[in-house]
C-alpha positions as CSV (number, residue, x, y, z in Angstrom):
1,X,83.5,127.8,97.4
2,X,84.6,124.2,96.6
3,X,84.8,121.5,99.2
4,X,86.7,118.3,98.7
5,X,86.6,115.1,100.8
6,X,88.9,112.2,100.1
7,X,88.1,108.6,101.2
8,X,89.3,105.1,100.5
9,X,92.7,105.1,102.1
10,X,94.0,102.2,104.2
11,X,96.6,99.6,104.8
12,X,97.5,97.2,102.0
13,X,100.3,94.9,101.0
14,X,102.7,95.4,98.1
15,X,101.0,94.4,94.8
16,X,97.5,95.1,96.1
17,X,95.1,97.7,94.7
18,X,93.2,100.6,96.3
19,X,90.7,103.1,95.0
20,X,90.5,106.6,96.3
21,X,87.5,108.8,96.0
22,X,87.2,112.6,96.0
23,X,83.7,114.0,96.6
24,X,83.3,117.6,95.4
25,X,80.6,120.0,96.5
26,X,79.9,123.7,96.4
27,X,80.7,125.6,93.2
28,X,81.8,122.5,91.4
29,X,81.0,124.1,88.0
30,X,84.1,126.3,88.5
31,X,86.4,123.2,88.5
32,X,88.7,123.2,85.5
33,X,91.1,120.5,86.6
34,X,91.2,118.0,89.5
35,X,94.5,116.6,90.7
36,X,95.9,114.1,93.2
37,X,99.0,114.8,95.2
38,X,100.7,112.8,97.9
39,X,103.0,113.6,100.8
40,X,105.2,111.0,102.4
41,X,106.2,111.7,106.1
42,X,108.8,114.4,106.3
43,X,108.7,115.1,102.6
44,X,107.3,117.7,100.2
45,X,103.9,117.2,98.7
46,X,104.3,115.8,95.2
47,X,102.1,115.5,92.1
48,X,100.5,112.2,91.3
49,X,97.9,112.7,88.5
50,X,95.4,115.2,87.2
51,X,92.4,115.2,84.9
52,X,90.8,117.9,82.8
53,X,87.3,118.1,84.3
54,X,85.4,118.7,81.1
55,X,87.0,116.2,78.8
56,X,88.5,113.7,81.2
57,X,92.0,114.0,79.6
58,X,94.5,112.5,82.2
59,X,98.1,113.3,83.0
60,X,100.4,111.2,85.3
61,X,103.6,111.5,87.1
62,X,106.3,109.2,85.7
63,X,106.4,107.3,89.0
64,X,102.8,106.1,88.8
65,X,102.3,105.9,85.0
66,X,100.9,102.5,84.0
67,X,99.9,101.7,87.6
68,X,97.4,104.5,88.6
69,X,94.3,105.6,86.7
70,X,92.5,108.9,87.3
71,X,88.9,109.3,86.4
72,X,85.7,111.2,87.2
73,X,82.1,110.2,87.7
74,X,79.4,110.9,85.1
75,X,77.9,113.6,87.2
76,X,81.3,115.3,87.5
77,X,81.0,115.6,91.3
78,X,83.4,112.8,92.2
79,X,86.9,112.1,91.2
80,X,88.7,108.7,91.5
81,X,92.2,107.4,91.7
82,X,92.6,103.7,91.0
83,X,95.9,102.5,92.3
84,X,97.2,99.1,91.1
85,X,100.5,97.2,91.8
86,X,101.1,99.3,94.9
87,X,104.6,99.6,96.2
88,X,105.9,100.6,99.6
89,X,107.2,103.8,98.0
90,X,103.6,104.8,97.4
91,X,103.0,105.1,101.2
92,X,101.8,108.7,101.8
93,X,98.9,110.9,102.7
94,X,97.0,111.4,99.5
95,X,95.2,114.7,98.8
96,X,92.6,115.6,96.2
97,X,92.9,119.1,94.8
98,X,90.9,121.3,92.4
99,X,92.0,124.2,90.2
100,X,89.6,126.8,88.7
101,X,92.1,127.7,86.0
102,X,94.9,126.1,84.0
103,X,97.1,123.9,86.2
104,X,99.8,121.3,85.6
105,X,101.7,119.6,88.4
106,X,102.5,122.5,90.8
107,X,100.9,122.6,94.2
108,X,100.4,126.4,94.0
109,X,98.3,126.1,90.9
110,X,95.4,124.4,92.8
111,X,93.1,126.5,94.9
112,X,91.1,123.9,96.8
113,X,92.3,120.9,98.9
114,X,90.8,118.0,100.7
115,X,91.8,116.8,104.2
116,X,93.9,113.9,102.9
117,X,93.6,110.2,103.3
118,X,96.4,107.8,104.5
119,X,97.6,105.1,102.2
120,X,100.1,102.6,103.7
121,X,101.7,99.9,101.6
122,X,103.6,97.2,103.5
123,X,106.3,95.0,102.1
């Protein structure tokens, strides 16, 4: 019912910036919250940031607070994750997710997921 497609990943050096995009389609009116998660190789998927789709209120994991900025487009069909001061520890596959109800930072709270985009930060 909701389709998500991430883009913008790539290979960068430590200290560089990268902007990820999440294009939403389908029943986008049902989105209550959009989140970004990441999964390093061999590790569990972890929460990065989320945004209340109506008001734009953001929430960040402590590991990215002050470096990453989550936002949405004016038409509310695209989400963004601006990543500044990237570190090698940020290397992971980044996923866009959408929740139709209340959600915080748990993977199970999000119903729809994108295919993921690789972000690699070299030192």
